[in-house]
C-alpha positions as CSV (number, residue, x, y, z in Angstrom):
1,M,0.0,0.0,0.0
2,T,1.4,3.4,-0.9
3,D,1.4,6.5,1.2
4,R,-1.2,8.1,-1.0
5,E,-3.5,5.1,-0.5
6,L,-3.0,5.3,3.3
7,L,-3.9,9.0,3.3
8,E,-6.9,8.5,1.1
9,L,-8.2,5.7,3.5
10,A,-7.5,7.9,6.5
11,A,-9.4,10.8,4.9
12,K,-12.3,8.6,4.0
13,A,-12.5,7.2,7.5
14,T,-12.8,10.8,9.0
15,D,-14.8,12.4,6.2
16,T,-11.9,14.7,5.3
17,E,-12.1,16.2,1.9
18,L,-8.7,15.9,0.1
19,K,-7.2,17.6,-3.0
20,W,-4.0,16.4,-4.6
21,H,-1.3,18.7,-6.0
22,T,0.6,17.6,-9.0
23,D,3.7,17.0,-6.8
24,G,1.7,14.4,-4.7
25,T,1.0,16.7,-1.7
26,A,-2.4,16.2,-0.1
27,Y,-4.4,19.2,0.9
28,A,-7.4,18.9,3.3
29,R,-10.3,21.3,3.6
30,R,-10.2,23.3,6.8
31,N,-12.8,25.8,7.9
32,G,-14.7,26.5,4.7
33,D,-12.6,27.3,1.7
34,Y,-9.2,27.1,3.5
35,W,-7.0,24.2,2.3
36,A,-3.9,23.1,4.2
37,V,-1.2,20.5,3.6
38,W,-2.4,17.3,5.3
39,N,-0.1,14.4,6.0
40,P,-0.6,12.4,9.3
41,L,2.3,10.2,8.2
42,T,4.8,13.0,8.7
43,D,3.1,15.7,10.7
44,D,2.4,14.9,14.4
45,G,-0.3,17.5,14.6
46,D,-2.2,16.0,11.7
47,S,-1.7,12.5,13.2
48,L,-3.0,13.6,16.6
49,R,-6.1,15.2,15.0
50,L,-6.7,12.0,13.0
51,A,-6.4,9.9,16.1
52,V,-8.9,12.1,18.0
53,K,-11.4,12.0,15.1
54,L,-11.1,8.2,15.0
55,G,-11.7,8.0,18.8
56,W,-8.3,6.5,19.5
57,V,-7.3,9.3,21.9
58,H,-9.3,10.5,24.9
59,N,-8.4,12.3,28.0
60,K,-11.0,11.3,30.6
61,E,-8.4,10.7,33.3
62,L,-6.7,13.7,34.8
63,R,-3.6,13.6,36.8
64,G,-2.7,16.9,38.4
65,D,-3.3,19.7,36.0
66,A,-2.3,17.9,32.8
67,P,-4.8,15.8,30.8
68,Q,-3.5,12.3,30.1
69,A,-4.2,10.8,26.7
70,S,-4.5,7.1,26.1
71,V,-4.4,5.1,23.0
72,P,-5.8,1.6,22.8
73,L,-3.0,-0.9,22.7
74,R,-2.9,-3.3,19.8
75,P,0.1,-4.9,18.2
76,P,1.1,-3.1,15.0
77,G,0.3,-4.9,11.7
78,R,3.0,-6.2,9.4
79,N,2.8,-3.2,7.1
80,E,3.1,-0.8,10.1
81,L,6.2,-2.6,11.2
82,E,7.7,-2.5,7.7
83,R,7.0,1.3,7.5
84,R,9.0,1.9,10.7
85,V,12.1,0.1,9.5
């Protein structure tokens, strides 16, 4: 699976509208007609927003003043392991 296919599936899962530039950069619609570069594979802000939209991150538990986020633990799939290498 290519990075573009992964991004398209992630966008579809979160109802994010994407446009593609000729250089392969993905742009997501933000706040009306504003489009911004969107790549949760390389941008930690985009990946966190994606995880929140998918319900993978929640901060119901509070310790002190800082909210604690938790992500369901599951073993990474074969493709995820190969991407990390």
